[in-house]
C-alpha beads as a LAMMPS data file, in Angstrom:
LAMMPS data file: protein, C-alpha beads

352 atoms
351 bonds

1 atom types
1 bond types

-500.0 500.0 xlo xhi
-500.0 500.0 ylo yhi
-500.0 500.0 zlo zhi

Masses

1 110.0

Atoms # bond

1 1 1 -177.169 -42.122 433.245
2 1 1 -180.478 -41.730 431.841
3 1 1 -179.589 -42.052 428.154
4 1 1 -181.922 -42.288 425.251
5 1 1 -181.294 -44.649 422.659
6 1 1 -182.301 -44.095 418.918
7 1 1 -182.052 -47.571 417.495
8 1 1 -182.853 -51.141 418.587
9 1 1 -180.153 -52.364 421.028
10 1 1 -180.760 -55.731 420.236
11 1 1 -179.850 -55.685 416.894
12 1 1 -176.409 -55.876 415.080
13 1 1 -173.129 -55.890 417.282
14 1 1 -174.038 -54.697 420.767
15 1 1 -170.890 -52.631 421.363
16 1 1 -171.118 -50.918 418.365
17 1 1 -174.961 -50.157 418.996
18 1 1 -173.877 -48.693 422.402
19 1 1 -171.143 -46.529 420.899
20 1 1 -173.778 -44.850 418.500
21 1 1 -176.405 -44.054 421.450
22 1 1 -177.669 -40.483 421.421
23 1 1 -176.699 -39.454 425.166
24 1 1 -178.999 -37.851 427.442
25 1 1 -177.643 -37.483 430.747
26 1 1 -179.639 -36.109 433.432
27 1 1 -178.578 -32.804 435.073
28 1 1 -175.605 -32.842 432.724
29 1 1 -174.487 -29.327 433.190
30 1 1 -175.447 -28.968 436.904
31 1 1 -173.211 -32.233 437.688
32 1 1 -170.190 -31.193 435.885
33 1 1 -170.289 -27.551 437.184
34 1 1 -170.596 -28.980 440.662
35 1 1 -167.675 -31.502 440.526
36 1 1 -165.419 -28.773 439.361
37 1 1 -166.524 -26.242 442.133
38 1 1 -167.992 -23.628 439.712
39 1 1 -171.488 -22.082 439.435
40 1 1 -171.947 -22.627 435.880
41 1 1 -169.941 -23.826 432.773
42 1 1 -168.888 -21.498 430.034
43 1 1 -171.608 -21.135 427.398
44 1 1 -170.645 -22.718 424.105
45 1 1 -170.346 -20.763 421.098
46 1 1 -171.195 -23.680 418.818
47 1 1 -174.207 -25.897 418.398
48 1 1 -172.529 -29.019 420.222
49 1 1 -172.941 -28.362 423.752
50 1 1 -170.089 -30.638 424.723
51 1 1 -167.769 -28.836 422.213
52 1 1 -164.104 -29.292 423.171
53 1 1 -163.451 -25.873 421.634
54 1 1 -160.557 -24.381 423.976
55 1 1 -161.890 -21.126 424.123
56 1 1 -165.107 -22.629 426.108
57 1 1 -163.169 -24.618 428.354
58 1 1 -162.250 -23.938 431.912
59 1 1 -158.942 -25.841 431.390
60 1 1 -158.999 -27.088 435.149
61 1 1 -156.137 -29.563 435.929
62 1 1 -156.339 -32.283 438.668
63 1 1 -157.547 -35.862 439.183
64 1 1 -161.363 -36.426 438.930
65 1 1 -163.466 -39.387 439.282
66 1 1 -166.725 -40.423 437.252
67 1 1 -167.981 -43.436 439.676
68 1 1 -170.568 -44.180 437.180
69 1 1 -169.421 -44.040 433.707
70 1 1 -172.906 -45.445 432.198
71 1 1 -172.462 -44.099 428.414
72 1 1 -170.220 -41.548 429.146
73 1 1 -172.407 -38.324 429.060
74 1 1 -170.859 -36.675 432.065
75 1 1 -167.326 -38.026 431.423
76 1 1 -167.485 -36.183 428.071
77 1 1 -168.651 -32.843 429.180
78 1 1 -166.225 -33.029 432.270
79 1 1 -163.256 -33.797 429.846
80 1 1 -164.230 -30.733 427.554
81 1 1 -163.520 -28.802 430.774
82 1 1 -160.318 -30.359 431.949
83 1 1 -156.544 -29.351 431.135
84 1 1 -154.493 -31.448 428.989
85 1 1 -152.504 -32.821 432.319
86 1 1 -155.642 -33.602 433.894
87 1 1 -156.670 -37.317 434.675
88 1 1 -160.325 -38.594 434.714
89 1 1 -160.773 -42.258 436.200
90 1 1 -164.204 -43.601 435.275
91 1 1 -165.779 -46.844 437.153
92 1 1 -168.561 -49.030 436.134
93 1 1 -169.799 -52.410 436.606
94 1 1 -171.387 -53.116 433.353
95 1 1 -169.185 -54.641 430.623
96 1 1 -170.862 -52.876 427.849
97 1 1 -170.425 -49.427 429.587
98 1 1 -166.749 -50.389 430.079
99 1 1 -166.176 -51.149 426.249
100 1 1 -167.609 -47.867 425.692
101 1 1 -165.331 -46.057 428.136
102 1 1 -162.236 -48.205 426.665
103 1 1 -162.900 -46.747 423.387
104 1 1 -163.027 -43.196 424.937
105 1 1 -159.709 -43.823 426.421
106 1 1 -158.122 -44.841 423.065
107 1 1 -158.685 -41.524 421.870
108 1 1 -158.130 -39.429 425.140
109 1 1 -155.001 -40.360 427.403
110 1 1 -156.586 -38.571 430.205
111 1 1 -159.064 -41.300 430.775
112 1 1 -158.091 -44.187 433.011
113 1 1 -160.798 -47.186 433.259
114 1 1 -161.651 -49.257 436.214
115 1 1 -164.125 -52.213 435.511
116 1 1 -165.646 -52.480 439.074
117 1 1 -168.175 -50.945 441.494
118 1 1 -167.310 -47.649 442.845
119 1 1 -167.519 -49.360 446.149
120 1 1 -163.862 -50.338 445.450
121 1 1 -162.737 -46.724 445.100
122 1 1 -159.896 -46.687 447.524
123 1 1 -158.391 -49.849 446.755
124 1 1 -158.754 -49.285 442.867
125 1 1 -157.288 -45.683 443.232
126 1 1 -154.537 -46.847 445.426
127 1 1 -153.564 -49.442 442.765
128 1 1 -152.992 -46.561 440.489
129 1 1 -150.823 -44.840 442.952
130 1 1 -153.797 -42.204 443.735
131 1 1 -154.332 -41.305 447.273
132 1 1 -156.660 -38.401 446.770
133 1 1 -158.718 -36.530 444.002
134 1 1 -160.092 -33.076 443.306
135 1 1 -163.379 -34.149 442.707
136 1 1 -165.906 -37.350 442.782
137 1 1 -169.126 -37.564 440.635
138 1 1 -171.869 -40.311 440.540
139 1 1 -174.886 -41.034 438.623
140 1 1 -176.757 -43.696 440.538
141 1 1 -179.740 -44.068 437.791
142 1 1 -179.764 -47.095 435.916
143 1 1 -179.387 -46.154 432.102
144 1 1 -181.645 -46.349 429.391
145 1 1 -179.788 -48.651 427.361
146 1 1 -179.909 -51.195 430.035
147 1 1 -183.567 -50.693 430.346
148 1 1 -184.323 -50.906 426.651
149 1 1 -182.297 -53.983 426.115
150 1 1 -184.649 -56.701 427.170
151 1 1 -182.009 -59.324 427.317
152 1 1 -180.712 -57.639 430.331
153 1 1 -183.624 -58.335 432.381
154 1 1 -184.426 -54.912 433.749
155 1 1 -187.554 -54.119 431.822
156 1 1 -191.057 -55.414 432.599
157 1 1 -191.884 -54.211 429.047
158 1 1 -189.534 -56.079 426.983
159 1 1 -189.201 -59.971 427.163
160 1 1 -185.894 -61.397 428.215
161 1 1 -183.971 -63.551 430.910
162 1 1 -184.673 -62.638 434.453
163 1 1 -180.998 -61.532 434.996
164 1 1 -180.960 -57.643 436.287
165 1 1 -177.159 -57.995 437.107
166 1 1 -175.179 -54.804 436.205
167 1 1 -171.942 -56.782 435.725
168 1 1 -173.058 -59.718 433.708
169 1 1 -169.562 -61.154 434.069
170 1 1 -170.040 -62.121 437.849
171 1 1 -172.438 -63.092 440.305
172 1 1 -175.924 -64.692 440.225
173 1 1 -178.904 -63.645 438.281
174 1 1 -182.186 -62.647 439.854
175 1 1 -183.616 -65.984 438.204
176 1 1 -180.959 -67.958 440.014
177 1 1 -181.673 -66.255 443.205
178 1 1 -185.397 -66.751 443.102
179 1 1 -184.953 -70.586 442.431
180 1 1 -183.342 -70.664 445.829
181 1 1 -184.933 -67.855 448.049
182 1 1 -188.012 -68.736 450.375
183 1 1 -191.017 -66.760 450.525
184 1 1 -190.427 -64.808 453.664
185 1 1 -186.943 -63.542 452.596
186 1 1 -188.265 -62.572 449.115
187 1 1 -191.174 -60.765 450.779
188 1 1 -188.698 -58.855 452.891
189 1 1 -186.606 -57.802 449.889
190 1 1 -189.543 -56.521 448.034
191 1 1 -190.581 -54.246 451.038
192 1 1 -187.097 -53.288 452.058
193 1 1 -185.859 -52.269 448.722
194 1 1 -188.958 -51.609 446.657
195 1 1 -191.206 -50.227 449.463
196 1 1 -193.909 -52.546 447.934
197 1 1 -196.703 -52.755 450.481
198 1 1 -198.111 -55.720 449.174
199 1 1 -194.750 -57.641 449.269
200 1 1 -196.116 -61.026 451.035
201 1 1 -198.829 -61.394 448.567
202 1 1 -196.395 -60.879 445.681
203 1 1 -193.656 -62.883 447.034
204 1 1 -196.125 -65.951 447.403
205 1 1 -197.491 -65.536 443.792
206 1 1 -193.547 -65.390 442.499
207 1 1 -192.607 -68.546 444.472
208 1 1 -195.531 -70.394 442.657
209 1 1 -194.251 -69.871 439.319
210 1 1 -192.852 -73.061 437.748
211 1 1 -189.759 -70.990 435.895
212 1 1 -187.963 -67.758 436.001
213 1 1 -186.932 -67.599 432.221
214 1 1 -189.087 -64.442 431.331
215 1 1 -189.352 -60.973 432.391
216 1 1 -192.665 -60.407 430.942
217 1 1 -194.205 -63.701 432.625
218 1 1 -192.543 -62.572 436.015
219 1 1 -194.148 -58.909 435.449
220 1 1 -197.566 -60.531 434.542
221 1 1 -197.584 -62.783 437.653
222 1 1 -196.879 -59.717 439.741
223 1 1 -199.547 -57.553 438.223
224 1 1 -202.071 -60.277 438.607
225 1 1 -200.951 -60.781 442.261
226 1 1 -201.167 -56.893 443.026
227 1 1 -204.391 -55.687 444.564
228 1 1 -203.943 -52.032 444.116
229 1 1 -202.387 -50.420 441.135
230 1 1 -201.249 -46.991 441.281
231 1 1 -202.350 -44.967 438.225
232 1 1 -199.896 -44.427 435.454
233 1 1 -197.603 -46.945 437.241
234 1 1 -196.863 -50.479 436.301
235 1 1 -197.451 -52.842 439.176
236 1 1 -194.477 -54.539 438.708
237 1 1 -192.155 -51.462 439.068
238 1 1 -191.548 -51.445 442.618
239 1 1 -190.756 -55.515 442.671
240 1 1 -188.517 -55.122 439.631
241 1 1 -186.788 -52.208 441.369
242 1 1 -186.332 -54.145 444.561
243 1 1 -185.041 -57.372 443.200
244 1 1 -182.366 -55.206 440.925
245 1 1 -181.096 -53.219 444.010
246 1 1 -180.822 -56.432 446.176
247 1 1 -179.063 -58.749 443.458
248 1 1 -176.521 -55.605 442.601
249 1 1 -175.912 -54.697 446.398
250 1 1 -176.789 -51.167 445.434
251 1 1 -177.788 -49.508 448.712
252 1 1 -174.255 -51.259 450.305
253 1 1 -172.054 -49.925 447.353
254 1 1 -173.659 -46.493 447.918
255 1 1 -172.645 -46.689 451.571
256 1 1 -169.384 -47.676 450.998
257 1 1 -168.622 -45.122 448.251
258 1 1 -169.893 -42.207 450.399
259 1 1 -167.746 -43.330 453.334
260 1 1 -164.512 -43.442 451.191
261 1 1 -165.441 -40.250 449.625
262 1 1 -163.897 -38.593 452.840
263 1 1 -160.538 -39.654 452.791
264 1 1 -160.326 -39.862 449.190
265 1 1 -161.366 -36.228 448.372
266 1 1 -158.873 -33.539 448.884
267 1 1 -159.207 -30.306 450.960
268 1 1 -161.442 -28.268 448.828
269 1 1 -162.380 -31.279 446.752
270 1 1 -166.197 -31.491 445.305
271 1 1 -168.756 -34.341 445.768
272 1 1 -171.539 -34.375 443.422
273 1 1 -174.007 -37.500 443.310
274 1 1 -177.357 -37.990 441.247
275 1 1 -180.069 -40.223 442.610
276 1 1 -183.377 -41.208 441.241
277 1 1 -185.485 -42.738 444.339
278 1 1 -185.858 -42.027 447.718
279 1 1 -183.838 -44.970 449.252
280 1 1 -180.617 -43.707 447.771
281 1 1 -181.493 -39.978 448.133
282 1 1 -182.117 -40.592 451.830
283 1 1 -178.660 -42.253 452.480
284 1 1 -176.901 -39.300 450.547
285 1 1 -178.804 -36.584 452.293
286 1 1 -178.443 -38.118 455.886
287 1 1 -174.661 -38.806 455.074
288 1 1 -174.044 -35.267 454.344
289 1 1 -175.848 -33.885 457.119
290 1 1 -173.887 -36.029 459.677
291 1 1 -170.624 -35.021 457.878
292 1 1 -171.194 -31.303 457.546
293 1 1 -172.779 -30.809 460.919
294 1 1 -170.399 -32.937 462.908
295 1 1 -173.588 -34.684 464.562
296 1 1 -173.914 -38.302 464.699
297 1 1 -176.548 -40.761 466.119
298 1 1 -174.316 -42.183 468.685
299 1 1 -173.777 -38.895 470.486
300 1 1 -177.535 -38.257 470.846
301 1 1 -177.963 -39.471 474.403
302 1 1 -174.709 -38.186 475.521
303 1 1 -174.792 -35.406 478.472
304 1 1 -171.709 -33.767 476.707
305 1 1 -171.226 -34.778 473.373
306 1 1 -167.785 -34.495 471.875
307 1 1 -166.939 -32.196 469.211
308 1 1 -167.060 -34.077 465.944
309 1 1 -165.082 -33.345 462.747
310 1 1 -167.159 -31.502 460.026
311 1 1 -165.986 -33.199 456.900
312 1 1 -168.288 -31.149 454.383
313 1 1 -169.468 -27.515 453.722
314 1 1 -173.307 -27.209 454.146
315 1 1 -174.760 -29.422 451.194
316 1 1 -177.021 -28.291 448.502
317 1 1 -179.709 -29.989 446.270
318 1 1 -180.480 -29.339 442.697
319 1 1 -183.314 -30.592 440.672
320 1 1 -183.930 -30.702 436.796
321 1 1 -185.394 -27.797 435.148
322 1 1 -188.776 -27.839 433.591
323 1 1 -187.082 -27.675 430.209
324 1 1 -185.242 -30.868 431.167
325 1 1 -188.166 -32.859 432.431
326 1 1 -189.977 -32.106 429.399
327 1 1 -187.328 -32.927 427.013
328 1 1 -186.461 -36.153 429.117
329 1 1 -189.254 -37.189 431.428
330 1 1 -186.991 -40.078 433.101
331 1 1 -185.047 -36.874 434.864
332 1 1 -188.261 -35.890 436.758
333 1 1 -187.419 -37.775 439.834
334 1 1 -183.599 -36.944 439.975
335 1 1 -181.643 -34.889 442.527
336 1 1 -178.112 -33.872 442.606
337 1 1 -176.645 -33.499 445.912
338 1 1 -173.424 -31.632 446.340
339 1 1 -170.740 -30.534 448.755
340 1 1 -167.326 -29.537 449.392
341 1 1 -164.882 -31.427 451.448
342 1 1 -163.384 -29.168 454.303
343 1 1 -160.075 -28.839 455.936
344 1 1 -160.576 -30.905 458.948
345 1 1 -158.249 -33.906 458.872
346 1 1 -159.850 -37.230 458.368
347 1 1 -160.107 -39.868 461.238
348 1 1 -160.538 -43.495 460.249
349 1 1 -163.069 -44.022 463.220
350 1 1 -165.432 -41.639 464.977
351 1 1 -165.213 -43.472 468.279
352 1 1 -162.411 -42.029 470.480

Bonds

1 1 1 2
2 1 2 3
3 1 3 4
4 1 4 5
5 1 5 6
6 1 6 7
7 1 7 8
8 1 8 9
9 1 9 10
10 1 10 11
11 1 11 12
12 1 12 13
13 1 13 14
14 1 14 15
15 1 15 16
16 1 16 17
17 1 17 18
18 1 18 19
19 1 19 20
20 1 20 21
21 1 21 22
22 1 22 23
23 1 23 24
24 1 24 25
25 1 25 26
26 1 26 27
27 1 27 28
28 1 28 29
29 1 29 30
30 1 30 31
31 1 31 32
32 1 32 33
33 1 33 34
34 1 34 35
35 1 35 36
36 1 36 37
37 1 37 38
38 1 38 39
39 1 39 40
40 1 40 41
41 1 41 42
42 1 42 43
43 1 43 44
44 1 44 45
45 1 45 46
46 1 46 47
47 1 47 48
48 1 48 49
49 1 49 50
50 1 50 51
51 1 51 52
52 1 52 53
53 1 53 54
54 1 54 55
55 1 55 56
56 1 56 57
57 1 57 58
58 1 58 59
59 1 59 60
60 1 60 61
61 1 61 62
62 1 62 63
63 1 63 64
64 1 64 65
65 1 65 66
66 1 66 67
67 1 67 68
68 1 68 69
69 1 69 70
70 1 70 71
71 1 71 72
72 1 72 73
73 1 73 74
74 1 74 75
75 1 75 76
76 1 76 77
77 1 77 78
78 1 78 79
79 1 79 80
80 1 80 81
81 1 81 82
82 1 82 83
83 1 83 84
84 1 84 85
85 1 85 86
86 1 86 87
87 1 87 88
88 1 88 89
89 1 89 90
90 1 90 91
91 1 91 92
92 1 92 93
93 1 93 94
94 1 94 95
95 1 95 96
96 1 96 97
97 1 97 98
98 1 98 99
99 1 99 100
100 1 100 101
101 1 101 102
102 1 102 103
103 1 103 104
104 1 104 105
105 1 105 106
106 1 106 107
107 1 107 108
108 1 108 109
109 1 109 110
110 1 110 111
111 1 111 112
112 1 112 113
113 1 113 114
114 1 114 115
115 1 115 116
116 1 116 117
117 1 117 118
118 1 118 119
119 1 119 120
120 1 120 121
121 1 121 122
122 1 122 123
123 1 123 124
124 1 124 125
125 1 125 126
126 1 126 127
127 1 127 128
128 1 128 129
129 1 129 130
130 1 130 131
131 1 131 132
132 1 132 133
133 1 133 134
134 1 134 135
135 1 135 136
136 1 136 137
137 1 137 138
138 1 138 139
139 1 139 140
140 1 140 141
141 1 141 142
142 1 142 143
143 1 143 144
144 1 144 145
145 1 145 146
146 1 146 147
147 1 147 148
148 1 148 149
149 1 149 150
150 1 150 151
151 1 151 152
152 1 152 153
153 1 153 154
154 1 154 155
155 1 155 156
156 1 156 157
157 1 157 158
158 1 158 159
159 1 159 160
160 1 160 161
161 1 161 162
162 1 162 163
163 1 163 164
164 1 164 165
165 1 165 166
166 1 166 167
167 1 167 168
168 1 168 169
169 1 169 170
170 1 170 171
171 1 171 172
172 1 172 173
173 1 173 174
174 1 174 175
175 1 175 176
176 1 176 177
177 1 177 178
178 1 178 179
179 1 179 180
180 1 180 181
181 1 181 182
182 1 182 183
183 1 183 184
184 1 184 185
185 1 185 186
186 1 186 187
187 1 187 188
188 1 188 189
189 1 189 190
190 1 190 191
191 1 191 192
192 1 192 193
193 1 193 194
194 1 194 195
195 1 195 196
196 1 196 197
197 1 197 198
198 1 198 199
199 1 199 200
200 1 200 201
201 1 201 202
202 1 202 203
203 1 203 204
204 1 204 205
205 1 205 206
206 1 206 207
207 1 207 208
208 1 208 209
209 1 209 210
210 1 210 211
211 1 211 212
212 1 212 213
213 1 213 214
214 1 214 215
215 1 215 216
216 1 216 217
217 1 217 218
218 1 218 219
219 1 219 220
220 1 220 221
221 1 221 222
222 1 222 223
223 1 223 224
224 1 224 225
225 1 225 226
226 1 226 227
227 1 227 228
228 1 228 229
229 1 229 230
230 1 230 231
231 1 231 232
232 1 232 233
233 1 233 234
234 1 234 235
235 1 235 236
236 1 236 237
237 1 237 238
238 1 238 239
239 1 239 240
240 1 240 241
241 1 241 242
242 1 242 243
243 1 243 244
244 1 244 245
245 1 245 246
246 1 246 247
247 1 247 248
248 1 248 249
249 1 249 250
250 1 250 251
251 1 251 252
252 1 252 253
253 1 253 254
254 1 254 255
255 1 255 256
256 1 256 257
257 1 257 258
258 1 258 259
259 1 259 260
260 1 260 261
261 1 261 262
262 1 262 263
263 1 263 264
264 1 264 265
265 1 265 266
266 1 266 267
267 1 267 268
268 1 268 269
269 1 269 270
270 1 270 271
271 1 271 272
272 1 272 273
273 1 273 274
274 1 274 275
275 1 275 276
276 1 276 277
277 1 277 278
278 1 278 279
279 1 279 280
280 1 280 281
281 1 281 282
282 1 282 283
283 1 283 284
284 1 284 285
285 1 285 286
286 1 286 287
287 1 287 288
288 1 288 289
289 1 289 290
290 1 290 291
291 1 291 292
292 1 292 293
293 1 293 294
294 1 294 295
295 1 295 296
296 1 296 297
297 1 297 298
298 1 298 299
299 1 299 300
300 1 300 301
301 1 301 302
302 1 302 303
303 1 303 304
304 1 304 305
305 1 305 306
306 1 306 307
307 1 307 308
308 1 308 309
309 1 309 310
310 1 310 311
311 1 311 312
312 1 312 313
313 1 313 314
314 1 314 315
315 1 315 316
316 1 316 317
317 1 317 318
318 1 318 319
319 1 319 320
320 1 320 321
321 1 321 322
322 1 322 323
323 1 323 324
324 1 324 325
325 1 325 326
326 1 326 327
327 1 327 328
328 1 328 329
329 1 329 330
330 1 330 331
331 1 331 332
332 1 332 333
333 1 333 334
334 1 334 335
335 1 335 336
336 1 336 337
337 1 337 338
338 1 338 339
339 1 339 340
340 1 340 341
341 1 341 342
342 1 342 343
343 1 343 344
344 1 344 345
345 1 345 346
346 1 346 347
347 1 347 348
348 1 348 349
349 1 349 350
350 1 350 351
351 1 351 352
C-alpha cells in the first residue's frame, strides 16, 4: 500500500484527492504475478505499465481477492490481466479506500467491494455465495495517504488528532484508549507490538500527559522520554507503530486471515502476502512453514508424530529490487511471501 501522494491530502475534497493520488504500490509486478501463478507478467508495449491493452493481458478467468485494497495499485494491475468473466473482491477497513474502490467498481463490473477487515474473509465471501477462490493477495503495509494525512493520527511528523484507526467509522481511537489504560498495560503494548526496549519509561511519560489531542505533542513526549535514539530513526517510531497495531488488532487480523486462506483457496490457488515489519513477516513465515511441512508445535514431543496434511507448497520469499528501493524508499523493508495451495483436503482441526 505504500502510495506516494502528489498533493496535500488536507486540502479540498478528501475523496477527490484520494482518487487523484499517484500510486506507487510496493512489489507490484511481483505480487500480481504471484497471485496469478505465473513467473512474470507480459511486457507492456505502451508507456503505461497498467495498460488494459488486451494483447498484453493474460486473460485469466477465476475469482480473486485483494484483501487490502488501499488505493488500488495492485487491484488495477491484476484487473488488467483478468478475463471479462473474472471476479475481483476487494476488502479494506479504511472508508476513504472504500470510496476509491467503489469508484473503480462503477467502471468495472468485475469488482465487488467489502468494507471490512480481511479477518471476515470467509463470512464475507459466503454472503456473496463464494466458497472458494483462485487467488488471495494482501499488502499489510500502511498506505502513504494514511501517513501523509495528519488528521488520521498515524504520523509523528504532521499534527493531528491521536486517532490511528484504520476504520474511522467504528471502534475507539488511541486517544480514548490512552485516557483509560494503566501504565503497565501501555508499557506491555509498546514492548509487544513495537519491540520498544524502553517501553516502561515511555509509558510513564505518556500517562503523565494532560491530554492526548495532538500527535506532535505525543511524539515530543516520547522523544524526550526515550534515552537512546537510533540514528536516522525518530524515537517515536516504534511507539506509534505499537499503538497503531494494537488499536486496529492488526496481528490478530493477520492470523485470522492466514488460517482462513486454507479452506478459501482452491487446489492450485495462490497466496501472496506483502509485509513491512518483522512481527507480521514472522507470522506469515511460520504459518507457511507449518502448513507446507505438516509439522506442528503440538507434535514436537510425541514419540510417533501423526502424519499431518501439507496445505501449501514450499513457500518463496521475494524482496524489492534495488531500482524499486531507489525509486520508493518505503519499499526497503518489504517482503513478499507466496505459496500454492496443495491438493490435500482441508480439515477444520489438526487435533484428531
